[in-house]
DRENKOL-857197 format. One record per residue (C-alpha): residue in three letters; x, y, z. Coordinates in pm, 1 decimal, padded with zeros to 6 digits. Layout:
BEGIN
+------+----------+----------+----------+
! rest !       px !       py !       pz !
+------+----------+----------+----------+
!  Ala !        X !        Y !        Z !
...
+------+----------+----------+----------+
! end
This chain:
BEGIN
+------+----------+----------+----------+
! rest !       px !       py !       pz !
+------+----------+----------+----------+
!  Met ! -01850.2 !  01631.5 ! -00545.0 !
!  Thr ! -02083.5 !  01583.1 ! -00843.3 !
!  Arg ! -02350.3 !  01343.2 ! -00935.1 !
!  Trp ! -02326.8 !  00978.8 ! -00866.6 !
!  Leu ! -02360.7 !  00672.9 ! -01108.2 !
!  Ala ! -02340.0 !  00357.9 ! -00889.3 !
!  Val ! -02311.0 ! -00008.9 ! -00977.7 !
!  Val ! -02219.6 ! -00298.7 ! -00741.5 !
!  Val ! -02068.8 ! -00615.9 ! -00897.8 !
!  Leu ! -02100.3 ! -00917.0 ! -00676.5 !
!  Val ! -01945.6 ! -01260.1 ! -00745.9 !
!  Ala ! -02058.6 ! -01547.1 ! -00548.9 !
!  Ala ! -02137.5 ! -01925.1 ! -00578.5 !
!  Gly ! -01944.2 ! -01952.5 ! -00890.6 !
!  Cys ! -02151.7 ! -01689.2 ! -01093.6 !
!  Thr ! -02152.4 ! -01329.6 ! -01174.3 !
!  Arg ! -02456.0 ! -01129.3 ! -01097.4 !
!  Gln ! -02513.1 ! -00740.3 ! -01092.3 !
!  Ser ! -02720.9 ! -00523.7 ! -00864.6 !
!  Val ! -02773.8 ! -00154.1 ! -00852.8 !
!  Leu ! -02701.3 !  00043.2 ! -00557.5 !
!  Gly ! -02783.7 !  00420.1 ! -00543.5 !
!  Arg ! -02754.6 !  00478.0 ! -00925.6 !
!  Asp ! -02858.7 !  00840.4 ! -00875.7 !
!  Arg ! -02566.0 !  00896.3 ! -00621.4 !
!  Gly ! -02315.9 !  00740.9 ! -00866.6 !
!  Glu ! -02042.7 !  00542.7 ! -00684.6 !
!  Gln ! -01943.0 !  00234.4 ! -00875.1 !
!  Leu ! -01842.0 ! -00037.6 ! -00613.3 !
!  Thr ! -01702.7 ! -00369.3 ! -00709.2 !
!  Ile ! -01714.4 ! -00659.8 ! -00462.2 !
!  Gln ! -01509.0 ! -00979.2 ! -00519.8 !
!  Gly ! -01388.4 ! -01261.3 ! -00278.8 !
!  Gly ! -01441.8 ! -01600.5 ! -00134.5 !
!  Val ! -01613.4 ! -01729.6 !  00169.4 !
!  Asn ! -01300.7 ! -01687.6 !  00374.4 !
!  Asp ! -01123.7 ! -01378.5 !  00470.2 !
!  Asp ! -00961.8 ! -01188.0 !  00180.6 !
!  Thr ! -00712.8 ! -00909.6 !  00232.6 !
!  Val ! -00622.1 ! -00619.4 ! -00009.3 !
!  Asn ! -00254.6 ! -00501.9 !  00039.1 !
!  His ! -00211.0 ! -00247.4 ! -00252.9 !
!  Ala ! -00380.0 ! -00129.8 ! -00581.8 !
!  Thr ! -00306.4 !  00088.7 ! -00884.1 !
!  Val ! -00453.8 !  00188.7 ! -01231.1 !
!  Asp ! -00303.1 !  00195.4 ! -01589.8 !
!  Ala ! -00348.6 !  00456.5 ! -01856.8 !
!  Asp ! -00680.4 !  00296.2 ! -01985.3 !
!  Gly ! -00857.6 !  00312.1 ! -01626.2 !
!  Asn ! -00822.2 ! -00061.1 ! -01550.9 !
!  Thr ! -00744.9 ! -00138.0 ! -01183.0 !
!  Tyr ! -00502.1 ! -00381.9 ! -01065.7 !
!  Val ! -00542.5 ! -00526.2 ! -00714.3 !
!  Val ! -00309.5 ! -00759.8 ! -00509.5 !
!  Gly ! -00357.6 ! -00910.2 ! -00164.1 !
!  Ser ! -00382.8 ! -01239.8 !  00019.4 !
!  Phe ! -00648.2 ! -01524.3 !  00055.6 !
!  Ala ! -00697.7 ! -01818.4 !  00272.0 !
!  Glu ! -00753.6 ! -02165.2 !  00119.7 !
!  Glu ! -00935.8 ! -02040.4 ! -00193.8 !
!  Ile ! -01100.7 ! -01730.6 ! -00360.7 !
!  Leu ! -01342.5 ! -01679.9 ! -00642.8 !
!  Leu ! -01252.9 ! -01376.2 ! -00866.4 !
!  Gly ! -01483.0 ! -01335.6 ! -01154.0 !
!  Asp ! -01564.0 ! -01682.3 ! -01269.3 !
!  Asp ! -01218.0 ! -01813.3 ! -01173.3 !
!  Arg ! -01151.6 ! -02011.0 ! -00868.3 !
!  His ! -00799.0 ! -01985.8 ! -00721.7 !
!  Arg ! -00685.1 ! -02248.4 ! -00449.8 !
!  Ala ! -00384.3 ! -02201.6 ! -00219.5 !
!  Gly ! -00099.0 ! -02462.4 ! -00195.4 !
!  Pro ! -00013.8 ! -02675.3 !  00104.2 !
!  Ser !  00046.0 ! -02360.2 !  00327.1 !
!  Gly ! -00323.5 ! -02263.9 !  00299.4 !
!  Val ! -00232.6 ! -01903.6 !  00204.6 !
!  Gly ! -00217.3 ! -01769.7 ! -00158.0 !
!  Ala ! -00160.7 ! -01418.2 ! -00320.3 !
!  Phe ! -00379.3 ! -01277.9 ! -00598.9 !
!  Leu ! -00357.7 ! -01014.3 ! -00864.7 !
!  Leu ! -00705.3 ! -00885.2 ! -00980.0 !
!  Ser ! -00790.6 ! -00673.8 ! -01268.7 !
!  Val ! -01113.2 ! -00486.6 ! -01345.9 !
!  Asp ! -01196.7 ! -00221.5 ! -01604.8 !
!  Arg ! -01303.6 !  00120.8 ! -01573.8 !
!  Gln ! -01663.3 !  00009.6 ! -01538.5 !
!  Gly ! -01570.3 ! -00236.7 ! -01256.7 !
!  Ala ! -01612.8 ! -00535.8 ! -01472.5 !
!  Tyr ! -01381.7 ! -00829.7 ! -01419.8 !
!  Arg ! -01102.9 ! -00860.3 ! -01657.2 !
!  Trp ! -00883.5 ! -01128.5 ! -01524.8 !
!  Ser ! -00692.6 ! -01272.5 ! -01226.9 !
!  Arg ! -00376.6 ! -01459.2 ! -01136.7 !
!  Ser ! -00276.6 ! -01624.9 ! -00796.7 !
!  Trp !  00024.9 ! -01803.6 ! -00679.5 !
!  Ser !  00112.6 ! -01999.3 ! -00359.6 !
!  Ala !  00446.1 ! -02095.6 ! -00220.4 !
!  Ser !  00503.5 ! -02409.8 ! -00017.5 !
!  Thr !  00527.4 ! -02226.5 !  00322.2 !
!  Phe !  00447.8 ! -01862.6 !  00283.4 !
!  Thr !  00324.7 ! -01615.7 !  00039.0 !
!  Tyr !  00259.6 ! -01240.2 !  00048.2 !
!  Ala !  00200.4 ! -00982.3 ! -00218.9 !
!  Ala !  00263.5 ! -00630.9 ! -00090.0 !
!  Ser !  00251.1 ! -00383.0 ! -00388.2 !
!  Val !  00180.2 ! -00355.3 ! -00745.8 !
!  Ala !  00297.4 ! -00107.6 ! -01018.5 !
!  Val !  00217.5 ! -00055.6 ! -01397.4 !
!  Glu !  00431.4 !  00081.5 ! -01641.6 !
!  Gly !  00372.9 !  00067.7 ! -02009.7 !
!  Glu !  00250.8 ! -00298.6 ! -02095.4 !
!  Ser !  00416.8 ! -00436.2 ! -01772.8 !
!  Val !  00256.5 ! -00510.5 ! -01443.0 !
!  Tyr !  00483.9 ! -00589.0 ! -01148.5 !
!  Val !  00389.3 ! -00739.5 ! -00826.3 !
!  Leu !  00633.2 ! -00719.2 ! -00524.9 !
!  Gly !  00631.2 ! -00942.9 ! -00210.0 !
!  Tyr !  00799.2 ! -01231.8 ! -00063.1 !
!  Val !  00775.6 ! -01617.6 ! -00035.1 !
!  Gly !  00892.8 ! -01883.2 !  00195.3 !
!  Gly !  00993.0 ! -02230.1 !  00072.9 !
!  Thr !  00933.5 ! -02315.2 ! -00311.3 !
!  Leu !  00720.0 ! -02121.3 ! -00562.9 !
!  Glu !  00666.1 ! -02275.9 ! -00892.4 !
!  Thr !  00554.5 ! -02041.5 ! -01187.4 !
!  Glu !  00521.8 ! -02112.9 ! -01567.5 !
!  Arg !  00833.9 ! -01908.3 ! -01610.2 !
!  Gly !  01057.4 ! -02040.5 ! -01343.7 !
!  Val !  01091.7 ! -02152.1 ! -00978.6 !
!  Val !  01177.5 ! -01952.4 ! -00666.2 !
!  Asp !  01334.7 ! -02161.3 ! -00393.6 !
!  Ala !  01374.9 ! -01965.0 ! -00079.0 !
!  Gly !  01461.7 ! -02238.5 !  00136.1 !
!  Thr !  01404.5 ! -02215.8 !  00502.0 !
!  Thr !  01403.7 ! -01843.1 !  00476.2 !
!  Gln !  01172.4 ! -01567.6 !  00314.9 !
!  Asp !  01315.4 ! -01416.9 ! -00009.2 !
!  Leu !  01203.4 ! -01085.3 ! -00172.8 !
!  Thr !  01026.2 ! -01183.4 ! -00479.9 !
!  Met !  00890.9 ! -00977.8 ! -00790.2 !
!  Leu !  00651.3 ! -01128.2 ! -01054.2 !
!  His !  00619.7 ! -00945.7 ! -01409.2 !
!  Phe !  00299.1 ! -00995.9 ! -01591.0 !
!  Asp !  00160.9 ! -00812.1 ! -01910.6 !
!  Arg ! -00160.0 ! -00606.3 ! -01894.3 !
!  Ala ! -00349.1 ! -00912.7 ! -02027.0 !
!  Gly ! -00250.2 ! -01124.7 ! -01723.0 !
!  Ala !  00029.4 ! -01336.2 ! -01886.1 !
!  Met !  00357.6 ! -01395.2 ! -01702.6 !
!  Ala !  00596.8 ! -01189.0 ! -01896.8 !
!  Ser !  00935.6 ! -01293.9 ! -01759.2 !
!  Pro !  01079.0 ! -01518.3 ! -01488.4 !
!  Pro !  01041.2 ! -01421.3 ! -01117.0 !
!  Leu !  01300.4 ! -01193.6 ! -00986.5 !
!  Gln !  01435.3 ! -01327.4 ! -00659.9 !
!  Leu !  01660.1 ! -01136.3 ! -00432.8 !
!  Pro !  01774.1 ! -01426.3 ! -00197.9 !
!  Ser !  01860.1 ! -01395.8 !  00164.5 !
!  Arg !  02110.4 ! -01637.3 !  00331.5 !
!  Gly !  02013.8 ! -01727.6 !  00683.9 !
!  Gly !  01773.2 ! -01449.7 !  00732.3 !
!  Asn !  01447.6 ! -01285.5 !  00574.4 !
!  Ala !  01393.9 ! -01030.6 !  00288.4 !
!  Gln !  01057.5 ! -00870.1 !  00239.2 !
!  Gly !  00971.2 ! -00649.0 ! -00046.0 !
!  Lys !  00715.3 ! -00383.9 !  00041.5 !
!  Ala !  00698.4 ! -00148.3 ! -00253.4 !
!  Val !  00772.4 ! -00167.9 ! -00627.9 !
!  Leu !  00796.3 !  00175.6 ! -00800.8 !
!  Thr !  00819.6 !  00259.3 ! -01171.1 !
!  Thr !  00896.3 !  00532.4 ! -01415.1 !
!  Asp !  00966.4 !  00490.0 ! -01793.8 !
!  Arg !  01339.8 !  00474.6 ! -01708.5 !
!  His !  01368.4 !  00314.2 ! -01380.1 !
!  Leu !  01231.8 !  00050.2 ! -01138.2 !
!  Ser !  01268.8 !  00073.9 ! -00766.9 !
!  Ile !  01222.4 ! -00201.1 ! -00485.6 !
!  Val !  01195.0 ! -00093.4 ! -00142.5 !
!  Gly !  01169.9 ! -00327.1 !  00162.7 !
!  His !  01365.7 ! -00459.5 !  00459.2 !
!  Phe !  01581.4 ! -00759.3 !  00547.0 !
!  Val !  01758.8 ! -00965.0 !  00818.0 !
!  Gly !  02072.9 ! -01139.0 !  00775.8 !
!  Asp !  02170.2 ! -01045.2 !  00429.6 !
!  Val !  02021.7 ! -00993.3 !  00079.5 !
!  Asp !  02175.8 ! -00996.2 ! -00282.3 !
!  Pro !  02018.1 ! -00715.6 ! -00481.1 !
!  Gly !  02208.0 ! -00833.4 ! -00785.6 !
!  Asp !  02572.6 ! -00719.3 ! -00739.4 !
!  Gly !  02675.3 ! -00895.1 ! -00420.2 !
!  Leu !  02549.3 ! -00923.4 ! -00057.8 !
!  Leu !  02434.3 ! -00646.2 !  00153.1 !
!  Gly !  02475.7 ! -00756.2 !  00510.8 !
!  Ala !  02267.2 ! -00676.2 !  00818.4 !
!  Thr !  02428.1 ! -00689.8 !  01169.8 !
!  Gly !  02253.2 ! -00877.8 !  01442.1 !
!  Asp !  01904.8 ! -00984.6 !  01446.3 !
!  Asp !  01754.6 ! -00631.2 !  01363.8 !
!  Asp !  01581.4 ! -00535.9 !  01009.1 !
!  His !  01781.6 ! -00317.0 !  00772.0 !
!  Gly !  01598.7 ! -00114.6 !  00526.4 !
!  Leu !  01652.9 ! -00189.7 !  00157.5 !
!  Ala !  01641.5 !  00063.6 ! -00117.0 !
!  Thr !  01717.9 ! -00025.5 ! -00474.4 !
!  Val !  01700.2 !  00133.1 ! -00821.2 !
!  Phe !  01723.0 ! -00065.1 ! -01158.3 !
!  Asp !  01742.2 !  00082.5 ! -01506.5 !
!  Ser !  01477.3 ! -00000.6 ! -01772.3 !
!  Ala !  01689.0 ! -00309.3 ! -01882.3 !
!  Gly !  01667.5 ! -00442.8 ! -01548.9 !
!  Ser !  02033.3 ! -00389.9 ! -01456.0 !
!  Leu !  02087.1 ! -00265.0 ! -01092.3 !
!  Arg !  02194.7 !  00104.2 ! -01072.0 !
!  Trp !  02235.6 !  00118.3 ! -00716.7 !
!  Ala !  02137.3 ! -00056.3 ! -00375.6 !
!  Val !  02181.0 !  00065.4 ! -00022.0 !
!  Ser !  02131.3 ! -00097.9 !  00311.3 !
!  Val !  01983.5 !  00136.0 !  00590.0 !
!  Gly !  02079.0 ! -00023.3 !  00917.7 !
!  Glu !  02206.7 ! -00016.0 !  01283.0 !
!  Ala !  01863.8 !  00097.4 !  01415.1 !
!  Asp !  01590.7 ! -00180.2 !  01328.0 !
!  Val !  01486.5 ! -00001.9 !  00996.8 !
!  Leu !  01180.0 ! -00099.7 !  00785.4 !
!  Leu !  01116.7 !  00076.7 !  00463.5 !
!  Val !  00777.0 !  00045.3 !  00326.9 !
!  Asp !  00707.6 !  00290.8 !  00040.9 !
!  Gly !  00895.6 !  00538.9 ! -00182.8 !
!  Leu !  00888.5 !  00803.3 ! -00436.6 !
!  Leu !  01102.6 !  00734.1 ! -00754.6 !
!  Gly !  01261.1 !  01021.6 ! -00953.0 !
!  Asp !  01515.8 !  00997.6 ! -01235.2 !
!  Gly !  01731.1 !  00761.8 ! -01057.0 !
!  Ser !  01680.9 !  00929.4 ! -00711.6 !
!  Leu !  01452.3 !  00794.4 ! -00451.9 !
!  Arg !  01263.0 !  00936.2 ! -00129.7 !
!  Ala !  01199.5 !  00619.4 !  00081.5 !
!  Val !  00967.7 !  00616.3 !  00399.3 !
!  Gly !  00919.5 !  00383.0 !  00696.7 !
!  His !  01015.4 !  00375.6 !  01052.0 !
!  Phe !  01299.5 !  00268.2 !  01293.1 !
!  Gly !  01367.6 !  00189.0 !  01661.6 !
!  Ala !  01597.2 !  00024.1 !  01918.9 !
!  Gly !  01908.8 !  00212.9 !  01799.4 !
!  Val !  02077.6 !  00525.7 !  01656.1 !
!  Leu !  02019.4 !  00612.4 !  01293.0 !
!  Trp !  02223.0 !  00909.2 !  01123.1 !
!  Gly !  02273.8 !  01047.0 !  01472.8 !
!  Asn !  01910.0 !  01013.3 !  01568.2 !
!  Glu !  01835.3 !  00787.2 !  01862.2 !
!  Ala !  01500.7 !  00642.8 !  01853.0 !
!  Arg !  01281.4 !  00830.6 !  02102.7 !
!  Gly !  01000.9 !  00584.2 !  02114.2 !
!  Ala !  00922.6 !  00227.5 !  02025.5 !
!  Arg !  00931.6 !  00338.7 !  01669.3 !
!  Asp !  01005.4 !  00672.8 !  01508.9 !
!  Gly !  00871.8 !  00750.9 !  01145.1 !
!  Leu !  01135.8 !  00809.4 !  00874.7 !
!  Val !  01201.6 !  00960.8 !  00530.4 !
!  Ala !  01528.2 !  00923.1 !  00363.5 !
!  Ala !  01618.7 !  01094.3 !  00027.4 !
!  Phe !  01887.1 !  00940.6 ! -00172.4 !
!  Asp !  02035.2 !  01085.8 ! -00496.7 !
!  Asp !  02087.2 !  00902.9 ! -00821.7 !
!  Ala !  02397.2 !  00720.4 ! -00702.4 !
!  Gly !  02228.7 !  00599.9 ! -00382.6 !
!  Ala !  02413.8 !  00861.4 ! -00163.0 !
!  Leu !  02189.0 !  01005.1 !  00138.1 !
!  Arg !  02085.9 !  01367.3 !  00061.6 !
!  Trp !  01862.5 !  01438.9 !  00363.1 !
!  His !  01650.7 !  01253.4 !  00618.5 !
!  Leu !  01357.2 !  01355.2 !  00829.9 !
!  Val !  01251.9 !  01187.0 !  01177.8 !
!  Ile !  00894.1 !  01212.0 !  01311.1 !
!  Ala !  00904.5 !  01107.2 !  01670.7 !
!  Ser !  00692.3 !  01069.5 !  02007.6 !
!  Asp !  00724.4 !  00869.6 !  02296.0 !
!  Gly !  00512.6 !  00606.7 !  02142.4 !
!  Val !  00492.6 !  00425.1 !  01811.7 !
!  Asp !  00515.2 !  00642.0 !  01499.4 !
!  Arg !  00563.9 !  00543.9 !  01130.4 !
!  Val !  00545.9 !  00694.4 !  00776.7 !
!  Asp !  00315.0 !  00453.0 !  00558.6 !
!  Ala !  00301.3 !  00642.5 !  00231.6 !
!  Ile !  00450.5 !  00904.9 ! -00011.4 !
!  Ala !  00321.9 !  01071.1 ! -00324.7 !
!  Ser !  00454.5 !  01351.4 ! -00536.9 !
!  Leu !  00301.2 !  01711.1 ! -00541.4 !
!  Gly !  00466.2 !  01910.6 ! -00791.2 !
!  Asp !  00840.7 !  01886.1 ! -00686.3 !
!  Asp !  00745.8 !  01832.6 ! -00331.3 !
!  Ala !  00636.9 !  01525.3 ! -00145.2 !
!  Val !  00325.5 !  01452.5 !  00064.2 !
!  Leu !  00358.0 !  01200.3 !  00330.3 !
!  Ala !  00092.2 !  01002.2 !  00530.5 !
!  Ala !  00226.6 !  00923.0 !  00877.0 !
!  Val !  00056.8 !  00721.1 !  01171.1 !
!  Val !  00165.7 !  00894.1 !  01501.0 !
!  Glu !  00089.2 !  00844.8 !  01875.2 !
!  Gly !  00096.8 !  01120.8 !  02119.9 !
!  Pro !  00241.5 !  01451.2 !  02074.4 !
!  Val !  00493.0 !  01430.1 !  01802.0 !
!  Asp !  00798.0 !  01635.8 !  01701.0 !
!  Ala !  00940.8 !  01669.0 !  01327.3 !
!  Ala !  01198.5 !  01920.1 !  01217.1 !
!  Gly !  01180.3 !  02120.2 !  01548.0 !
!  Gln !  00788.6 !  02145.9 !  01505.7 !
!  Thr !  00538.4 !  01985.1 !  01767.4 !
!  Phe !  00202.4 !  01853.3 !  01665.9 !
!  Pro ! -00040.4 !  01778.8 !  01968.9 !
!  Ala ! -00227.6 !  01455.6 !  01993.5 !
!  Ala ! -00605.6 !  01410.2 !  01951.1 !
!  Gly ! -00616.3 !  01070.3 !  02094.0 !
!  Gly ! -00519.2 !  00712.6 !  02034.9 !
!  Thr ! -00314.2 !  00699.0 !  01715.1 !
!  Asp ! -00364.5 !  00991.1 !  01446.5 !
!  Leu ! -00274.4 !  01057.4 !  01106.2 !
!  Leu ! -00017.6 !  01331.7 !  01025.6 !
!  Ile ! -00021.3 !  01430.3 !  00672.1 !
!  Leu !  00285.7 !  01648.9 !  00573.4 !
!  Arg !  00400.0 !  01847.0 !  00265.7 !
!  Val !  00770.3 !  01836.1 !  00243.7 !
!  Asp !  00996.5 !  02030.7 ! -00017.0 !
!  Glu !  01274.4 !  01890.9 ! -00222.5 !
!  Gly !  01525.9 !  01976.0 !  00060.7 !
!  Gly !  01329.2 !  01801.1 !  00323.0 !
!  Ser !  01180.7 !  02112.0 !  00484.5 !
!  Ile !  00818.8 !  02096.4 !  00603.4 !
!  Arg !  00578.2 !  02326.9 !  00417.3 !
!  Trp !  00280.7 !  02234.1 !  00610.1 !
!  Ala !  00142.7 !  01944.2 !  00837.3 !
!  Arg ! -00223.0 !  01858.9 !  00929.6 !
!  Arg ! -00287.7 !  01608.2 !  01215.4 !
!  Ile ! -00618.5 !  01427.9 !  01176.0 !
!  Gly ! -00771.8 !  01208.6 !  01439.1 !
!  Gly ! -01062.7 !  01124.6 !  01674.7 !
!  Glu ! -01060.4 !  00972.4 !  02026.9 !
!  Leu ! -00945.4 !  00628.7 !  01900.4 !
!  Asn ! -00730.4 !  00520.8 !  01625.6 !
!  Glu ! -00660.7 !  00602.9 !  01264.6 !
!  Phe ! -00448.9 !  00410.7 !  00995.2 !
!  Ala ! -00297.0 !  00537.9 !  00658.1 !
!  Gly ! -00323.4 !  00287.3 !  00369.1 !
!  Asp ! -00213.9 !  00514.2 !  00085.5 !
!  Ile ! -00177.1 !  00865.7 ! -00043.8 !
!  Ala ! -00217.7 !  01013.2 ! -00392.9 !
!  Thr ! -00243.0 !  01365.6 ! -00549.0 !
!  Thr ! -00428.1 !  01550.7 ! -00830.2 !
!  Asp ! -00309.5 !  01906.6 ! -00953.4 !
!  Glu ! -00498.7 !  02051.2 ! -00656.0 !
!  Asp ! -00577.4 !  01792.2 ! -00399.2 !
!  Val ! -00397.1 !  01529.2 ! -00153.6 !
!  Leu ! -00595.0 !  01226.2 ! -00126.7 !
!  Val ! -00550.0 !  00996.7 !  00166.6 !
!  Ala ! -00720.2 !  00635.3 !  00209.5 !
!  Gly ! -00702.6 !  00429.3 !  00528.0 !
!  Ser ! -00935.7 !  00360.1 !  00830.7 !
!  Phe ! -01062.6 !  00497.2 !  01152.9 !
!  Arg ! -01208.6 !  00386.6 !  01473.5 !
!  Gly ! -01466.3 !  00564.2 !  01694.0 !
!  Thr ! -01563.6 !  00919.8 !  01580.8 !
!  Leu ! -01387.0 !  01127.6 !  01327.6 !
!  Glu ! -01471.3 !  01507.1 !  01262.2 !
!  Leu ! -01349.1 !  01613.6 !  00906.5 !
!  Ala ! -01438.3 !  01854.6 !  00642.8 !
!  Gly ! -01752.9 !  01954.8 !  00841.4 !
!  Glu ! -01870.7 !  01604.5 !  00879.9 !
!  Val ! -01896.3 !  01378.7 !  01175.7 !
!  Leu ! -01815.6 !  01008.8 !  01094.9 !
!  Thr ! -01868.3 !  00719.8 !  01345.0 !
!  Ser ! -01732.7 !  00371.5 !  01267.4 !
!  Arg ! -01991.5 !  00085.1 !  01270.1 !
!  Gly ! -01748.7 ! -00184.2 !  01406.0 !
!  Asp ! -01394.0 ! -00231.5 !  01460.9 !
!  Ala ! -01282.9 !  00016.9 !  01209.1 !
!  Asp ! -01430.7 !  00176.2 !  00879.5 !
!  Ala ! -01242.8 !  00227.0 !  00560.4 !
!  Val ! -01212.8 !  00602.6 !  00495.5 !
!  Val ! -01077.2 !  00833.7 !  00221.5 !
!  Phe ! -01049.3 !  01210.9 !  00251.5 !
!  Ala ! -00899.0 !  01503.7 !  00047.7 !
!  Leu ! -00696.6 !  01800.9 !  00168.2 !
!  Asn ! -00625.5 !  02086.8 ! -00071.0 !
!  Ala ! -00263.8 !  02182.7 ! -00162.8 !
!  Asp ! -00249.1 !  02388.5 !  00137.2 !
!  Gly ! -00354.0 !  02111.4 !  00370.6 !
!  Glu ! -00703.0 !  02219.2 !  00423.6 !
!  Pro ! -00989.4 !  01936.3 !  00457.3 !
!  Gln ! -01231.9 !  01926.7 !  00143.5 !
!  Trp ! -01441.2 !  01623.5 !  00165.5 !
!  Val ! -01453.6 !  01267.5 !  00345.8 !
!  Arg ! -01625.6 !  00939.2 !  00259.2 !
!  Ser ! -01621.2 !  00625.6 !  00465.5 !
!  Leu ! -01749.1 !  00255.0 !  00413.2 !
!  Gly ! -01754.1 ! -00008.1 !  00696.2 !
!  Gly ! -01944.3 ! -00286.4 !  00864.6 !
!  Pro ! -01916.6 ! -00462.9 !  01215.5 !
!  Gly ! -01577.7 ! -00606.7 !  01134.0 !
!  Pro ! -01258.6 ! -00420.6 !  01047.0 !
!  Asp ! -01254.4 ! -00232.8 !  00717.5 !
!  Val ! -00980.9 ! -00062.2 !  00539.3 !
!  Ala ! -00863.2 !  00117.4 !  00235.9 !
!  Arg ! -00528.6 !  00019.2 !  00119.5 !
!  Gly ! -00496.3 !  00182.2 ! -00227.4 !
!  Val ! -00611.8 !  00524.1 ! -00364.3 !
!  Phe ! -00535.4 !  00676.3 ! -00702.0 !
!  Val ! -00683.8 !  00908.9 ! -00969.4 !
!  Asp ! -00815.6 !  00809.2 ! -01305.6 !
!  Gln ! -00894.4 !  01108.9 ! -01516.4 !
!  Arg ! -01169.2 !  01279.4 ! -01306.2 !
!  Asp ! -01229.1 !  00966.0 ! -01083.1 !
!  Val ! -01110.7 !  00873.0 ! -00756.8 !
!  Val ! -01071.8 !  00499.3 ! -00704.4 !
!  Ile ! -01003.1 !  00335.5 ! -00368.2 !
!  Ala ! -00951.9 ! -00041.1 ! -00297.5 !
!  Gly ! -00921.1 ! -00223.1 !  00025.7 !
!  Thr ! -01107.7 ! -00494.0 !  00249.3 !
!  Val ! -01466.4 ! -00478.8 !  00377.2 !
!  Ser ! -01639.2 ! -00703.9 !  00621.8 !
!  Glu ! -01964.4 ! -00885.2 !  00594.0 !
!  Gly ! -02257.7 ! -00664.2 !  00700.3 !
!  Ala ! -02094.6 ! -00337.3 !  00571.4 !
!  Glu ! -02301.4 ! -00034.4 !  00449.1 !
!  Phe ! -02208.0 !  00244.3 !  00206.5 !
!  Asn ! -02424.7 !  00571.2 !  00192.1 !
!  Gly ! -02677.7 !  00375.6 !  00411.2 !
!  Glu ! -02703.5 !  00087.0 !  00172.1 !
!  Pro ! -02605.6 ! -00261.1 !  00245.0 !
!  Val ! -02291.9 ! -00366.7 !  00073.1 !
!  Pro ! -02323.8 ! -00752.0 ! -00049.1 !
!  Ser ! -02090.8 ! -00998.8 !  00071.3 !
!  Asn ! -01953.9 ! -01326.4 ! -00012.8 !
!  Gly ! -01877.2 ! -01428.5 !  00334.1 !
!  Gly ! -01580.5 ! -01324.1 !  00575.8 !
!  Ser ! -01405.3 ! -01006.2 !  00442.9 !
!  Asp ! -01412.2 ! -00937.8 !  00079.4 !
!  Leu ! -01206.3 ! -00708.9 ! -00140.9 !
!  Phe ! -01356.5 ! -00389.8 ! -00276.6 !
!  Val ! -01295.6 ! -00128.6 ! -00558.0 !
!  Leu ! -01495.1 !  00198.7 ! -00519.6 !
!  Arg ! -01492.5 !  00463.4 ! -00804.0 !
!  Phe ! -01639.9 !  00788.4 ! -00782.9 !
!  Arg ! -01622.0 !  01128.4 ! -00968.8 !
!  Leu ! -01431.3 !  01438.7 ! -00824.8 !
+------+----------+----------+----------+
! end
């Protein structure tokens, strides 16, 4: 790590004020939020270094000088953008009549896509989403200035629920990953799910918005939550349980899953990560032609014929997997209690993982102890899986990092921080309850 250059931006009581926190150490920390609990679900960055954060809020939230209020349900979703210096750019919010959730955000060119799901009716300036009594997968499309660029995309479900968990983009394709109960219409007819179990949903659209392919991954209560999009191909991750999937019977309550599809939607290979407990793969990123995975596992776990012992509670299992699904290396990281994976990203040399930990975590020559329920954490492994460095942020409540990405030479993480939190021994200002944070520092 190099020198630090730190600024904290605090928004409260209808005004913006700025205070300096550890300028000589250099982290730039932005705090935004309302007096109630606010939750960050995902974040990303554009080519100019602007950060985009999505999440949920209760009743109302103050972002910059803009106050957003939820509808009759009392729950709203937000999209916030701050620039490379952490200054507020703009924000948007929306609230359906019964339920609203923003799960994922992606930027491609001048477009910003937000994926989630809504229940009841959602009214926007570009159209209405009517989910009726179900929850429908919904994607909103904004430009980089915050204007809604096209009508909402709704993948309706009849008599069940469809939830969008990850939107992925390249200059030629867009992918939606999620899961559904009952059925869902991705654009060329219904995909059906049997019984009351979830089926995974994997889709790829072309740059004109036409559906290229869509598949239902089912028969074993499958939830897909993230993916890595290629040139029409897709590697999707998640978990399954209570059944048999591609010849694999679920070993524990949930087993982690990686499924690779070709550019026509045919299954190329799959990888199962299983113990007697609850296991899942929460995030995936590219490292050259390989993929790196962030899994949360419980107990001794098996993957591709290899066994990885437990450290205690739930642990992180970070794996590097080649194009054919073979494991190049795996690193289990954990303390005596629980760890959580929020996101994973890569540079040319490092693998960056963001999430949370509870209790004590020994990593990269440092010993971290959480200050409360859980602390947000980000750490780096090199391309061979060796720990390089670790940072944490936390208070007496639950804190978590939900997004990590690289902007030029900076690492940027975003998440949720509780009142009374500290970073590098300095107090983090709070607007009350839990707030959202964006932390930037130099590699």
